[in-house]
C-alpha positions as CSV (number, residue, x, y, z in Angstrom):
1,M,23.3,17.5,-4.4
2,K,25.0,15.9,-1.4
3,L,24.7,12.1,-0.9
4,K,22.7,12.6,2.3
5,E,20.0,14.7,0.4
6,F,19.9,12.1,-2.3
7,R,19.5,9.2,0.2
8,T,16.7,11.2,1.9
9,I,14.8,11.5,-1.3
10,I,15.1,7.7,-1.9
11,E,14.1,7.0,1.7
12,T,11.0,9.1,1.2
13,L,10.1,7.0,-1.8
14,E,10.7,3.8,0.2
15,S,8.6,5.1,3.2
16,I,5.7,6.0,0.9
17,H,5.9,2.7,-0.9
18,S,5.8,0.8,2.4
19,D,2.8,2.8,3.5
20,V,0.9,2.2,0.3
21,C,1.9,-1.5,0.3
22,S,0.2,-1.9,3.7
23,G,-2.9,-0.2,2.3
24,S,-4.0,-0.1,-1.3
25,N,-0.8,-1.5,-2.8
26,N,-1.4,0.7,-5.9
27,P,1.7,2.0,-7.7
28,R,-0.3,5.0,-8.8
29,D,-0.8,6.0,-5.1
30,T,2.8,5.5,-4.5
31,A,3.8,7.7,-7.5
32,R,1.3,10.4,-6.7
33,R,2.2,10.7,-3.0
34,F,5.9,10.7,-4.0
35,I,5.4,13.5,-6.5
36,Q,3.5,15.5,-4.0
37,A,6.1,15.0,-1.3
38,V,9.3,15.9,-3.3
39,G,8.0,17.7,-6.4
40,S,7.5,16.6,-10.0
41,D,11.0,17.1,-11.3
42,T,12.7,15.4,-8.4
43,A,10.3,12.6,-8.3
44,A,10.7,11.8,-12.1
45,Q,14.4,12.0,-11.9
46,C,14.6,9.9,-8.8
47,V,12.5,7.1,-10.3
48,A,14.3,7.4,-13.7
49,I,17.7,7.0,-12.2
50,M,16.7,4.0,-10.2
51,V,15.2,2.3,-13.2
52,R,18.3,3.1,-15.3
53,R,20.6,1.6,-12.6
54,L,18.7,-1.6,-13.0
55,H,18.5,-1.5,-16.9
56,W,19.9,-5.1,-17.0
57,D,17.1,-6.5,-14.7
58,G,14.4,-8.5,-16.4
59,R,11.9,-7.4,-13.7
60,I,11.9,-3.9,-15.0
61,S,9.6,-3.6,-18.0
62,R,10.5,-2.2,-21.4
63,S,8.1,0.6,-21.0
64,A,9.5,1.6,-17.6
65,K,13.0,1.5,-19.2
66,A,11.9,3.5,-22.2
67,R,10.2,6.0,-19.9
68,A,13.4,6.3,-17.8
69,E,15.6,6.9,-20.8
70,G,13.2,9.7,-21.9
71,V,13.7,11.6,-18.6
72,E,16.4,14.2,-18.9
73,L,18.6,14.1,-15.8
74,S,20.4,17.0,-14.2
75,A,24.2,16.6,-13.7
76,D,23.5,16.0,-9.9
77,W,21.3,13.2,-10.7
78,E,23.5,11.7,-13.5
79,R,26.5,11.4,-11.2
80,R,24.5,9.6,-8.4
81,I,23.4,6.7,-10.7
82,D,25.7,4.2,-8.8
83,D,24.2,5.4,-5.5
84,A,20.6,4.8,-6.6
85,Y,20.0,1.6,-4.8
86,T,16.7,0.9,-3.0
87,S,14.9,-1.7,-1.0
88,I,11.9,-1.5,-3.3
89,H,11.4,-4.7,-5.2
90,A,12.5,-4.3,-8.9
91,A,9.1,-5.3,-10.2
92,H,7.3,-2.7,-7.9
93,L,9.8,-0.1,-9.0
94,S,8.9,-0.9,-12.6
95,Q,5.2,-0.5,-11.8
96,I,5.9,2.9,-10.1
97,A,7.9,4.0,-13.2
98,E,5.0,3.0,-15.5
99,A,2.6,5.0,-13.3
100,M,4.7,8.2,-13.1
101,P,3.8,9.8,-16.5
102,K,0.0,9.8,-15.7
103,E,0.5,10.7,-12.2
104,L,2.8,13.7,-13.2
105,E,0.0,14.9,-15.4
106,F,-2.6,14.3,-12.7
107,V,-0.6,16.3,-10.0
108,Q,0.1,19.1,-12.5
109,A,-3.6,19.3,-13.5
110,E,-4.5,19.3,-9.9
111,S,-2.2,22.0,-9.0
112,E,-3.2,24.4,-11.7
113,D,-5.3,27.2,-10.4
114,E,-8.2,27.5,-12.7
115,P,-10.8,29.9,-11.7
116,K,-13.8,27.8,-10.4
117,T,-17.0,29.5,-11.1
118,E,-20.2,27.9,-10.2
119,Q,-22.9,27.9,-12.9
120,N,-26.4,26.7,-12.5
121,I,-27.9,24.7,-15.2
122,T,-31.6,23.6,-15.7
123,L,-32.4,20.1,-16.9
124,T,-35.8,19.2,-18.1
125,V,-36.6,15.6,-17.0
126,S,-39.7,13.8,-16.3
127,P,-40.8,13.1,-12.7
128,T,-40.0,9.4,-13.1
129,D,-36.5,10.2,-14.4
130,A,-36.0,12.7,-11.6
131,R,-36.8,10.1,-9.0
132,L,-34.4,7.6,-10.7
133,I,-31.7,10.2,-10.7
134,L,-32.2,10.9,-7.1
135,R,-32.3,7.2,-6.1
136,A,-29.0,6.7,-8.1
137,I,-27.3,9.7,-6.2
138,K,-28.5,8.5,-2.9
139,A,-27.3,4.9,-3.6
140,R,-23.8,6.1,-4.6
141,A,-23.7,8.2,-1.3
142,N,-24.4,5.1,0.7
143,H,-22.5,2.5,-1.2
144,W,-19.4,4.3,-2.6
145,S,-16.3,2.3,-2.2
146,H,-13.5,2.8,-4.7
147,P,-11.6,6.1,-5.1
148,D,-10.8,5.5,-8.8
149,Q,-14.5,5.8,-9.5
150,V,-14.8,9.5,-8.6
151,N,-11.8,11.7,-9.7
152,R,-9.3,9.4,-8.2
153,T,-9.7,10.9,-4.7
154,S,-8.9,8.8,-1.8
155,N,-11.2,10.4,0.8
156,A,-14.3,8.1,0.9
157,F,-16.0,10.2,3.6
158,G,-15.7,13.3,1.6
159,I,-17.1,11.7,-1.5
160,R,-20.1,10.2,0.4
161,R,-20.7,13.7,1.7
162,M,-20.5,15.2,-1.7
163,Y,-23.1,12.7,-3.0
164,Q,-25.4,13.4,0.1
165,E,-25.2,17.2,-0.6
166,V,-26.1,16.7,-4.3
167,A,-28.9,14.4,-3.3
168,A,-30.3,17.0,-0.9
169,I,-30.1,19.7,-3.5
170,V,-31.9,17.5,-6.1
171,Q,-34.5,16.5,-3.7
172,H,-35.1,20.1,-2.6
173,Q,-35.5,21.2,-6.3
174,M,-37.8,18.4,-7.0
175,A,-40.1,19.2,-3.9
176,S,-40.1,22.9,-5.0
177,Q,-41.4,22.0,-8.3
178,G,-44.1,19.7,-6.9
179,V,-42.4,16.4,-7.7
180,N,-42.7,13.8,-4.9
181,P,-39.2,12.4,-4.4
């Protein structure tokens, strides 16, 4: 790997971190977006090498250091350890490194192409319970606010729309069975 390519990868992380800091400031978002931008293996090795370079720094947590030591580096990454400097604050880098394992799992699970089959199920509930369920779905559609609450998706509009569609289906089924929503 050439130095220019190496620096481009680090600059990608810095750019993503800067964008996330101006928004949610969540290290998980930084890790996830970085993994999606450069790939799982490259992201893991990049963060690991930057943490290893700062092994002496007390702002890097023990768990981040242990995680970085557990990442097997390729020869290209190993020889670039002295070039692995970044403008990201060491404490933020530590948080990103701590978030990497779960985000690697999340991105991998997200990318697996499992066949998605829709299966209808029938629930038997009382009319009162059906009204309460419908009310809860409608409330969530109107007042949803935090992406971690629903499958860690960051698209609030899409999530609201999903709840609205589910509410419409439940309301239609209730009406077809003679239950007043």
